[in-house]
C-alpha positions as CSV (number, residue, x, y, z in Angstrom):
1,X,-25.1,-4.8,30.1
2,X,-24.3,-7.7,28.2
3,X,-25.9,-10.6,29.3
4,X,-24.2,-14.3,29.7
5,X,-26.5,-16.0,27.4
6,X,-26.8,-12.9,24.6
7,X,-25.7,-13.0,21.3
8,X,-22.6,-10.4,21.5
9,X,-23.0,-10.0,17.7
10,X,-20.6,-10.0,14.9
11,X,-17.9,-8.0,15.8
12,X,-16.3,-5.9,13.0
13,X,-12.4,-7.2,12.1
14,X,-11.6,-4.7,9.3
15,X,-9.0,-3.3,12.1
16,X,-8.3,-2.0,15.9
17,X,-10.1,1.4,15.9
18,X,-13.2,0.0,13.9
19,X,-13.6,-3.2,16.7
20,X,-13.6,0.0,19.0
21,X,-15.9,1.9,17.3
22,X,-18.0,-1.6,17.2
23,X,-18.2,-1.8,20.5
24,X,-19.3,1.5,21.3
25,X,-22.6,0.9,18.7
26,X,-23.4,-2.4,20.3
27,X,-24.5,-0.4,23.5
28,X,-25.8,3.2,22.0
29,X,-28.0,4.2,24.8
30,X,-25.6,3.3,27.3
31,X,-22.8,5.4,25.1
32,X,-25.0,8.3,24.8
33,X,-26.0,8.6,28.4
34,X,-22.1,8.4,29.0
35,X,-21.1,11.2,26.7
36,X,-24.2,13.6,28.3
37,X,-23.4,12.9,31.7
38,X,-19.6,14.0,31.0
39,X,-20.2,16.5,29.1
40,X,-22.7,18.2,31.2
41,X,-20.4,16.7,34.4
42,X,-17.7,19.0,33.7
43,X,-19.6,21.9,31.8
44,X,-21.2,22.7,35.5
45,X,-17.5,22.4,36.7
46,X,-17.0,25.8,34.4
47,X,-20.2,26.9,35.9
48,X,-18.5,27.1,39.3
49,X,-16.3,29.7,38.4
50,X,-18.9,31.8,36.6
51,X,-21.3,31.8,39.8
52,X,-18.2,32.7,42.1
53,X,-17.5,35.7,39.7
54,X,-20.9,36.9,40.1
55,X,-21.3,36.7,44.0
56,X,-17.8,38.2,44.0
57,X,-19.0,40.8,41.4
58,X,-22.5,41.9,42.5
59,X,-22.8,40.7,46.6
60,X,-19.5,41.6,48.2
61,X,-18.4,44.9,45.8
62,X,-21.6,45.9,45.7
63,X,-22.5,44.9,49.8
64,X,-25.4,43.2,48.3
65,X,-26.6,40.5,50.7
66,X,-29.3,39.6,48.9
67,X,-27.4,38.8,45.4
68,X,-24.7,37.4,47.4
69,X,-27.0,35.0,49.1
70,X,-28.6,34.0,45.8
71,X,-25.4,33.2,43.7
72,X,-24.2,31.4,46.8
73,X,-27.2,29.2,47.2
74,X,-26.8,28.8,43.1
75,X,-23.3,27.6,43.7
76,X,-24.1,25.1,46.5
77,X,-27.2,23.5,44.6
78,X,-24.9,23.5,41.5
79,X,-22.0,21.6,43.6
80,X,-24.7,19.0,45.1
81,X,-26.5,18.2,41.5
82,X,-22.9,17.8,39.8
83,X,-21.8,15.7,42.6
84,X,-24.6,13.2,42.1
85,X,-24.0,13.7,38.2
86,X,-20.3,12.4,38.9
87,X,-21.4,9.5,40.5
88,X,-23.9,8.5,38.1
89,X,-21.0,9.3,35.2
90,X,-19.0,7.1,37.0
91,X,-21.4,4.0,37.4
92,X,-22.8,4.4,33.3
93,X,-19.1,4.6,32.2
94,X,-18.1,2.0,34.5
95,X,-21.0,-0.1,32.8
96,X,-19.6,0.6,29.7
97,X,-16.7,-0.4,30.2
98,X,-18.2,-4.0,31.7
99,X,-19.8,-4.7,28.4
100,X,-16.8,-4.2,26.5
101,X,-15.1,-6.4,28.5
102,X,-17.5,-8.8,28.8
103,X,-18.6,-9.0,25.5
104,X,-15.4,-9.4,24.0
105,X,-14.8,-12.2,26.1
106,X,-17.6,-13.8,24.6
107,X,-16.6,-12.8,21.3
108,X,-13.3,-14.0,21.6
109,X,-14.3,-17.2,23.8
110,X,-16.7,-18.0,21.0
111,X,-14.6,-18.0,18.2
112,X,-12.0,-19.9,19.9
113,X,-14.8,-23.3,20.2
114,X,-15.5,-22.3,16.5
115,X,-11.8,-23.3,15.8
116,X,-11.8,-26.1,18.4
117,X,-8.8,-28.4,17.9
118,X,-7.5,-26.2,15.1
119,X,-6.7,-23.3,18.0
120,X,-3.6,-24.7,19.3
121,X,-2.1,-25.8,15.9
122,X,-2.7,-22.2,14.4
123,X,-2.6,-19.9,17.5
124,X,0.2,-19.9,20.0
125,X,-1.2,-20.3,23.7
126,X,0.6,-17.1,24.5
127,X,-1.0,-15.6,22.1
128,X,-4.6,-16.4,23.6
129,X,-3.0,-16.0,27.4
130,X,-2.5,-12.6,26.5
131,X,-5.6,-11.5,25.1
132,X,-8.0,-12.9,28.0
133,X,-5.2,-11.7,30.6
134,X,-4.2,-8.0,29.3
135,X,-5.6,-6.9,26.0
136,X,-9.4,-7.7,26.9
137,X,-8.9,-4.7,30.0
138,X,-7.0,-2.2,27.8
139,X,-9.8,-2.7,25.2
140,X,-12.8,-1.7,28.2
141,X,-10.2,0.9,29.5
142,X,-9.9,2.8,26.2
143,X,-13.7,3.0,26.0
144,X,-13.4,5.8,28.9
145,X,-13.2,8.4,26.3
146,X,-17.1,8.2,25.8
147,X,-17.8,9.6,29.0
148,X,-14.9,11.6,30.4
149,X,-13.3,12.4,26.7
150,X,-15.8,13.8,25.1
151,X,-17.1,16.0,28.1
152,X,-13.4,17.4,27.8
153,X,-14.2,18.6,24.6
154,X,-17.4,19.8,25.5
155,X,-15.6,21.6,28.6
156,X,-13.1,22.9,26.4
157,X,-15.4,24.9,24.2
158,X,-17.6,26.1,26.6
159,X,-14.7,27.7,28.9
160,X,-13.1,28.7,25.6
161,X,-16.7,30.8,24.7
162,X,-17.1,32.2,28.9
163,X,-13.6,33.1,28.6
164,X,-14.6,35.2,25.5
165,X,-16.5,37.1,27.3
166,X,-13.8,38.2,29.5
167,X,-11.3,38.6,27.0
168,X,-10.4,37.9,23.2
169,X,-6.8,37.3,23.9
170,X,-7.3,35.3,26.7
171,X,-9.4,33.2,24.6
172,X,-7.0,32.7,21.7
173,X,-4.2,31.7,24.0
174,X,-6.5,29.0,25.7
175,X,-7.8,27.6,21.8
176,X,-3.9,27.7,20.9
177,X,-3.5,25.2,23.7
178,X,-5.7,22.4,21.9
179,X,-3.0,22.4,18.9
180,X,0.2,22.2,21.1
181,X,-1.4,19.4,22.8
182,X,-1.8,17.5,19.5
183,X,2.0,18.0,18.3
184,X,3.6,17.4,21.4
185,X,1.5,14.3,22.6
186,X,0.8,12.5,18.7
187,X,4.5,11.7,17.8
188,X,4.4,10.1,21.5
189,X,1.5,8.6,21.0
190,X,2.2,7.0,17.3
191,X,5.7,5.8,19.4
192,X,3.4,4.5,22.2
193,X,1.3,2.1,19.5
194,X,4.6,0.3,17.8
195,X,6.6,-0.1,21.1
196,X,3.1,-1.3,23.4
197,X,2.3,-3.7,20.5
198,X,6.0,-5.4,20.1
199,X,5.7,-5.8,24.2
200,X,2.6,-7.6,23.5
201,X,4.0,-9.9,21.4
202,X,7.4,-10.9,23.3
203,X,4.8,-11.1,26.1
204,X,2.9,-13.8,24.2
205,X,6.4,-15.5,23.9
206,X,7.4,-15.6,26.9
207,X,4.1,-16.9,28.3
208,X,3.9,-19.3,25.8
209,X,7.8,-20.5,27.2
210,X,6.6,-20.5,30.0
211,X,3.8,-22.7,29.8
212,X,5.9,-25.3,27.5
213,X,8.7,-25.3,30.6
214,X,6.1,-25.7,33.1
215,X,4.5,-28.5,31.6
216,X,7.4,-30.3,30.5
217,X,9.9,-30.1,33.0
218,X,10.1,-33.2,34.3
219,X,11.1,-34.5,31.0
220,X,13.3,-31.4,30.3
221,X,15.3,-32.0,33.6
222,X,15.4,-35.9,32.8
223,X,16.6,-35.5,29.3
224,X,19.3,-32.5,30.6
225,X,17.4,-29.6,28.8
226,X,16.0,-27.8,31.3
227,X,19.1,-25.3,31.6
228,X,18.9,-24.7,28.2
229,X,15.5,-23.8,27.9
230,X,16.1,-21.7,31.0
231,X,18.3,-20.0,29.7
232,X,16.4,-19.4,26.4
233,X,13.6,-17.9,29.2
234,X,15.6,-15.7,30.4
235,X,17.0,-13.9,27.3
236,X,13.0,-13.8,26.2
237,X,12.4,-12.0,29.7
238,X,15.4,-9.5,29.1
239,X,14.3,-8.8,26.1
240,X,10.4,-8.5,27.4
241,X,11.7,-6.3,30.8
242,X,13.9,-4.3,27.9
243,X,10.6,-3.3,25.7
244,X,8.5,-2.9,29.5
245,X,11.4,-0.1,29.9
246,X,10.6,1.6,26.7
247,X,7.0,1.4,27.2
248,X,7.5,3.1,30.6
249,X,9.9,5.7,29.0
250,X,7.3,6.7,26.6
251,X,4.0,6.3,29.0
252,X,6.1,8.7,31.4
253,X,6.7,11.5,28.8
254,X,3.4,11.2,28.1
255,X,2.2,11.5,31.4
256,X,4.1,14.2,32.5
257,X,2.6,16.3,29.6
258,X,-0.6,15.5,30.9
259,X,0.6,17.1,34.4
260,X,2.9,19.7,33.0
261,X,0.6,20.8,29.8
262,X,-2.2,22.0,32.5
263,X,0.2,23.6,35.0
264,X,1.4,25.6,32.1
265,X,-1.4,26.9,30.9
266,X,-3.0,27.4,34.5
267,X,0.8,29.9,34.7
268,X,0.4,31.9,31.6
269,X,-3.4,32.4,31.1
270,X,-3.4,33.7,34.9
271,X,-0.2,36.0,34.7
272,X,-2.2,37.2,31.7
273,X,-5.0,37.8,33.3
274,X,-3.9,39.0,36.9
275,X,-1.7,41.9,34.5
276,X,-4.7,43.0,32.8
277,X,-6.9,42.9,36.3
278,X,-3.7,45.5,37.5
279,X,-4.3,47.9,34.2
280,X,-8.2,47.8,34.9
281,X,-8.8,46.0,32.2
282,X,-10.7,43.0,34.4
283,X,-12.5,43.5,37.4
284,X,-11.9,41.5,40.6
285,X,-14.6,39.1,39.6
286,X,-13.5,38.1,36.4
287,X,-10.1,38.0,37.3
288,X,-11.4,35.4,39.8
289,X,-13.5,33.7,37.0
290,X,-10.4,33.5,34.9
291,X,-8.1,31.5,37.4
292,X,-11.6,29.0,37.7
293,X,-11.7,28.8,34.2
294,X,-8.1,27.4,33.7
295,X,-8.1,25.6,37.0
296,X,-11.3,23.8,35.3
297,X,-9.1,23.8,32.2
298,X,-6.8,21.5,33.9
299,X,-9.0,18.3,34.1
300,X,-10.2,18.7,29.9
301,X,-6.5,19.2,28.7
302,X,-5.5,16.0,31.4
303,X,-7.9,14.4,29.5
304,X,-6.8,14.7,26.2
305,X,-3.4,13.2,27.0
306,X,-5.0,10.3,29.5
307,X,-7.5,9.9,26.0
308,X,-4.4,9.2,23.6
309,X,-2.6,7.1,26.0
310,X,-5.8,5.1,26.5
311,X,-6.9,4.8,23.0
312,X,-3.2,4.0,22.1
313,X,-2.7,0.8,24.0
314,X,-6.8,0.2,23.6
315,X,-5.9,0.1,19.6
316,X,-3.3,-2.3,20.3
317,X,-4.9,-4.7,21.9
318,X,-8.0,-4.3,19.4
319,X,-5.5,-5.2,16.8
320,X,-4.1,-8.0,18.8
321,X,-8.0,-9.3,19.1
322,X,-8.8,-8.8,15.7
323,X,-5.8,-11.2,14.5
324,X,-7.3,-13.7,16.2
325,X,-10.5,-13.4,15.0
326,X,-9.5,-13.3,11.8
327,X,-8.4,-17.2,12.1
328,X,-11.2,-18.9,9.9
329,X,-12.6,-21.6,11.6
330,X,-12.0,-25.4,9.4
331,X,-13.6,-25.1,6.1
332,X,-16.6,-27.4,6.1
333,X,-16.1,-28.3,2.3
334,X,-19.3,-30.7,2.4
335,X,-20.3,-31.6,-0.7
336,X,-19.8,-35.7,-0.2
337,X,-21.6,-37.8,2.1
338,X,-19.0,-39.8,3.9
339,X,-18.7,-43.4,3.1
340,X,-21.8,-45.3,4.6
341,X,-19.3,-48.5,5.8
342,X,-16.4,-48.5,7.5
343,X,-13.2,-47.6,4.7
344,X,-10.3,-47.3,4.0
345,X,-8.4,-44.0,5.1
346,X,-5.6,-42.9,2.4
347,X,-3.0,-40.3,2.8
348,X,-1.2,-39.7,-0.3
349,X,1.6,-37.8,0.6
350,X,3.0,-40.1,3.1
351,X,1.7,-43.0,1.8
352,X,-0.1,-44.6,4.6
353,X,-3.1,-46.7,3.8
354,X,-5.3,-47.6,7.0
355,X,-7.7,-50.6,5.8
356,X,-10.7,-50.4,8.0
357,X,-11.6,-52.8,11.2
358,X,-7.7,-53.4,11.8
359,X,-5.2,-52.0,14.2
360,X,-2.6,-49.9,12.2
361,X,0.5,-48.5,13.9
362,X,2.7,-45.6,12.4
363,X,6.6,-45.8,13.3
364,X,8.9,-43.0,12.5
365,X,12.4,-41.5,14.0
366,X,10.9,-38.1,14.2
367,X,7.6,-38.4,16.0
368,X,6.6,-34.4,14.4
369,X,6.3,-37.1,10.8
370,X,3.8,-39.6,11.8
371,X,1.6,-37.0,14.1
372,X,1.8,-35.2,10.6
373,X,0.0,-37.8,9.0
374,X,-2.4,-38.0,12.2
375,X,-3.2,-34.8,11.1
376,X,-4.0,-34.9,7.5
377,X,-6.0,-38.4,8.1
378,X,-8.3,-36.6,10.9
379,X,-8.5,-33.5,8.9
380,X,-6.7,-31.2,11.1
381,X,-4.8,-30.7,8.3
382,X,-4.8,-29.2,4.7
383,X,-4.3,-32.5,2.5
384,X,-5.7,-34.5,0.1
385,X,-6.4,-37.7,2.0
386,X,-8.8,-40.0,1.2
387,X,-12.0,-41.8,2.9
388,X,-13.6,-44.8,0.8
389,X,-12.0,-42.6,-2.0
390,X,-13.5,-39.8,-1.2
391,X,-11.5,-36.9,-0.5
392,X,-11.5,-35.2,3.4
393,X,-12.0,-32.4,2.4
394,X,-15.3,-32.1,1.0
395,X,-17.0,-34.5,4.1
396,X,-19.1,-32.3,5.5
397,X,-16.9,-31.4,8.6
398,X,-19.7,-32.6,11.4
399,X,-20.0,-36.1,9.2
400,X,-15.7,-36.4,9.9
401,X,-16.0,-35.2,13.6
402,X,-18.2,-37.8,14.7
403,X,-16.5,-40.9,13.3
404,X,-13.4,-39.9,13.4
405,X,-11.9,-38.8,16.5
406,X,-7.9,-37.7,17.0
407,X,-6.3,-38.6,20.4
408,X,-3.7,-36.8,21.1
409,X,-1.3,-37.3,24.2
410,X,-1.6,-33.9,25.2
411,X,-4.7,-33.3,24.9
412,X,-6.5,-30.6,27.4
413,X,-8.2,-32.6,30.1
414,X,-10.8,-30.2,32.2
415,X,-11.4,-29.7,36.0
416,X,-13.8,-31.6,37.5
417,X,-15.5,-35.8,38.9
418,X,-13.0,-38.2,36.9
419,X,-16.2,-39.5,35.7
420,X,-17.2,-36.4,33.7
421,X,-13.7,-35.8,32.6
422,X,-13.7,-39.6,30.8
423,X,-17.2,-38.8,29.8
424,X,-17.3,-36.0,27.8
425,X,-20.8,-34.5,26.6
426,X,-22.1,-37.8,27.5
427,X,-23.7,-39.8,30.5
428,X,-22.1,-42.8,30.2
429,X,-23.3,-46.1,32.5
430,X,-20.1,-47.1,35.3
431,X,-20.0,-50.6,33.6
432,X,-19.1,-48.9,30.4
433,X,-16.4,-46.8,32.2
434,X,-15.1,-49.4,33.9
435,X,-14.8,-51.1,31.0
436,X,-12.7,-48.6,29.0
437,X,-10.6,-47.9,32.1
438,X,-9.5,-52.1,32.4
439,X,-9.0,-51.5,28.5
440,X,-6.6,-48.6,29.4
441,X,-5.0,-50.2,32.5
442,X,-6.5,-47.4,34.9
443,X,-7.9,-49.7,37.3
444,X,-5.5,-49.2,39.7
445,X,-5.2,-45.1,39.2
446,X,-9.4,-45.5,40.0
447,X,-8.9,-47.4,43.2
448,X,-6.2,-45.2,44.3
449,X,-8.2,-41.8,44.2
450,X,-10.1,-40.9,47.4
451,X,-13.6,-41.1,46.2
452,X,-13.2,-43.3,43.0
453,X,-14.6,-42.2,39.8
454,X,-15.9,-39.6,41.8
455,X,-13.1,-38.3,42.6
456,X,-12.1,-34.2,41.9
457,X,-9.3,-33.9,38.6
458,X,-7.4,-30.6,38.8
459,X,-7.2,-28.9,35.3
460,X,-5.0,-30.5,32.9
461,X,-4.9,-33.3,35.3
462,X,-2.2,-31.4,37.5
463,X,-3.1,-33.6,40.6
464,X,-2.0,-36.8,38.2
465,X,1.4,-38.1,37.2
466,X,2.1,-38.4,33.4
467,X,1.4,-41.6,32.9
468,X,-1.6,-41.4,34.8
469,X,-3.0,-38.2,32.5
470,X,-2.3,-40.3,29.5
471,X,-4.2,-43.4,30.4
472,X,-7.3,-41.0,31.3
473,X,-6.9,-39.5,27.5
474,X,-7.1,-43.2,26.4
475,X,-10.4,-43.9,29.0
476,X,-12.1,-41.0,27.4
477,X,-11.1,-41.7,23.8
478,X,-12.4,-45.6,24.3
479,X,-15.8,-44.3,26.1
480,X,-16.4,-42.3,22.9
481,X,-16.3,-45.8,20.8
482,X,-15.1,-43.5,17.3
483,X,-15.4,-45.5,14.0
484,X,-11.3,-44.6,13.4
485,X,-9.7,-43.6,16.4
486,X,-6.2,-42.4,15.7
487,X,-4.0,-42.4,19.1
488,X,-1.1,-40.1,19.0
489,X,1.9,-42.1,21.6
490,X,-0.6,-43.9,23.5
491,X,1.4,-45.3,25.8
492,X,4.9,-42.9,25.6
493,X,4.8,-42.1,29.1
494,X,3.9,-45.7,30.5
495,X,6.1,-48.3,32.4
496,X,6.7,-51.3,30.2
497,X,4.5,-53.4,32.4
498,X,1.7,-51.1,31.7
499,X,2.6,-50.6,28.2
500,X,2.3,-54.3,28.0
501,X,-1.2,-54.0,29.6
502,X,-2.2,-51.6,27.3
503,X,-1.1,-52.7,24.2
504,X,-2.7,-56.6,24.8
505,X,-6.3,-54.4,26.5
506,X,-6.6,-52.3,23.4
507,X,-6.2,-54.4,20.6
508,X,-9.3,-56.7,22.3
509,X,-11.3,-53.0,22.9
510,X,-11.0,-52.2,19.3
511,X,-11.6,-55.7,17.7
512,X,-13.0,-55.1,14.3
513,X,-13.1,-50.9,14.6
514,X,-10.4,-48.9,12.9
515,X,-7.4,-48.0,15.4
516,X,-4.4,-46.0,14.5
517,X,-1.4,-45.7,16.6
518,X,2.5,-43.7,16.3
519,X,4.6,-45.4,18.4
520,X,8.1,-46.7,18.5
521,X,7.4,-49.2,21.6
522,X,8.2,-52.9,20.6
523,X,5.6,-53.6,22.8
524,X,2.9,-52.3,21.0
525,X,4.0,-52.6,17.4
526,X,4.3,-56.7,17.9
527,X,0.2,-56.4,19.0
528,X,-0.6,-54.3,16.0
529,X,-1.7,-55.6,12.6
530,X,-0.1,-53.5,10.0
531,X,3.1,-51.6,10.9
532,X,3.9,-48.3,8.6
533,X,7.8,-47.8,8.6
534,X,7.7,-43.9,7.9
535,X,11.4,-42.6,7.1
536,X,11.2,-38.5,6.2
537,X,7.5,-38.7,6.4
538,X,6.9,-40.9,3.8
539,X,6.3,-45.0,3.9
540,X,9.5,-46.9,3.2
541,X,8.3,-49.9,4.7
542,X,5.2,-51.8,5.4
543,X,4.3,-55.2,6.8
544,X,4.0,-57.1,10.4
545,X,6.4,-56.1,13.3
546,X,8.4,-59.5,12.9
547,X,8.7,-59.1,9.3
548,X,10.0,-55.5,9.4
549,X,12.4,-56.3,12.4
550,X,13.5,-59.2,9.9
551,X,13.9,-57.3,6.7
552,X,14.4,-53.4,7.8
553,X,17.9,-52.4,9.5
554,X,16.4,-49.3,10.1
555,X,13.4,-50.3,11.5
556,X,14.8,-52.7,13.5
557,X,17.4,-50.3,15.3
558,X,14.7,-47.5,15.5
559,X,12.5,-49.9,18.0
560,X,15.1,-51.7,19.7
561,X,17.4,-49.0,20.9
562,X,15.7,-49.1,24.2
563,X,17.3,-52.7,24.2
564,X,21.3,-51.4,23.6
565,X,21.0,-50.4,19.8
566,X,23.7,-47.4,19.8
567,X,22.6,-43.7,18.0
568,X,25.4,-44.4,15.1
569,X,23.8,-48.0,14.5
570,X,20.8,-46.4,14.3
571,X,21.4,-43.9,11.9
572,X,23.5,-46.7,9.7
573,X,19.9,-48.5,9.7
574,X,17.9,-45.9,8.6
575,X,20.5,-45.3,5.9
576,X,20.3,-48.6,4.7
577,X,16.2,-48.6,5.1
578,X,16.6,-45.6,2.8
579,X,19.0,-47.2,0.3
């Protein structure tokens, strides 16, 4: 089975079937052993009625106790050996499934790491969660066909051969069963793939909505939007339930056929064999063997149906994994070195120019506009942005990431002691940590925790308030001390007193370093060197906070709305600024 540190290999991403076959080829020895053990196990199940027929014909009917003892002993020995084979088959197939499970997890996690911060921008959180929770297990379950599936085919052919020694007519009836199964189950299998794929899609959407609802419940409640989101969630969950019923309907038919078709086999073939025995065409022993053969066939035919069911769901899950793996990481594009000295960043799409070594703010009525500028300047979105006159997308990505840091106000927080949460991969000294803590006005947070910097922080900072989480993220960004810091709404969840302290201390902590913040808070804007006022994603005015307040009505309406400006005044001011 794959080791925790073993390279999982390069997956075949040409389709769902190709991916499943790649999982089989990654463990050829174990897969072959599973197929062999499954085949021998099911063939020996067919040997039981054969031995029983010999015991009846050569022992009981002839009153030969020696022959009866011989065939009975062989029957017991084969049964015991087959029980051992069943255990080994199950153990081998469990390892096959676990290897496929762990290998898929490693492939998906490794690809997610390569995508890095681009992952949430290109793949929905619900999609990733659905793959991790359900699709990985479906893929591993589909590999069951390696053992029992191959064994079912071999056993079916062996039983057909044994029946051929008894009756050609009965053999033809049995062989015609496989096309019948294909005709009945094939369309259901295709329909299952379609309904299952749609179900998984809706499940991903609903999972993402649950995450959004849980993460922003307090804000939504405060804005009065909780009811709207709850209604949307109710509609999505209703659609998911209805789609689940459709999947269940197809599944129930496949499972019913898995039980019904073998029973029909048993009834038809047994009735024919009984008539032939009554007519003297078959001996009593042959009648017993035919009944046993048909009873054994119940399992292979049931496996055929289950095979289709598991493969149908496995292919759907594999296609979702492949779709994630096809999301290409950001191209390195490294043909030009980054500027040797601190240099200006420029985004031609918006007109934002960030001078080196200064504190710059981006203010806009739509947070998405300013965040988009940050994404382009941080090379998280395709753009023609330049750094010291060099296009960012031509600079090797490691150089960009080493010197330019985008600090999102909703960035992930991992579980662990506070010093590790803010320290990242480095091991900063307590003095450095506390310096960053002070700059983020988070001293009260550290003092309020039971063990200070050694206090445990839950994943995503769930044991902290919204403002505390935001300050922890800011501490982490300041502790990294990048050459260029691009901070998205770093104080949006803070009260006025704390925000004023952060604004003052951030300027001092980043003195001489290039810093960009997106904000509409006058407390923060009053402390920056330059403000770019954006309208519809474009720079409408640039200057100091005080100058823009005096000269730009739209800007004044935007940043003073908390002081009593009405929504109509904001809109009017913005229109005047645009005009």
